[in-house]
N, C-alpha and C positions, 0 to 999 in steps of 0.2 A: 802679708798682706798684699804690696801694690802688684805684687807680681798674678795670684791670684786673682785681683780686678780691674790688673792690664789684660790676664786673658778673657774675661766675662764682654771686655768690650770689646775683642776679639771675637763673638759667639759663641767661646767655647769655656764649660762650666767646672772648673777646677780649684776647687775650696780647699784655701788654705787651713793647714796643720797646725796648729800651737800649741805652746805651753799649756796646763798639766800633760798632755795629749803624747805631746813628747819631753823629751828633754830641754834646758834651757838650748838658744845656740842651733838646735837640728828642727827647726819650723821644714814644712815640708809640703806640695801641695800634693791632693791623692784625685787620683785619674782611672775611670773604669770605665776599660776597654768592650763594647761586647760581641757577642757574632753578626748583631744585625750591625755595626757598624764596618762601612763600605772601604774598599781601601781609598779612593774618596776622601771622606770623612778619619783618613789617619792622615792620611795626607795635611791636611789643612789643619789636623789638630799638631804635625810638627812643625809645621812653618807660622803660626802660630805661635807657638813654644823663643821660635828662633827668633821671629820679630819682635817679640818681648826679650828675653830673653836680651838680645843685642842695644833696643830700646833701654833697659833697664842696667846697663852693661852689669851684667853675670854672667856673658859668654862672653 
């Protein structure tokens, strides 16, 4: 949930998927990339994931 909330603060909507939708201890982030996303959009998403991962010490 922290990762998802931090991404939202970066302008990225990526909801957390958690139990019971996935097994305990295997929560994840759901992203949907569409043809309408630009290269710049994808770069922004990647930078946000990296920034949040470093901040939360996931990376």
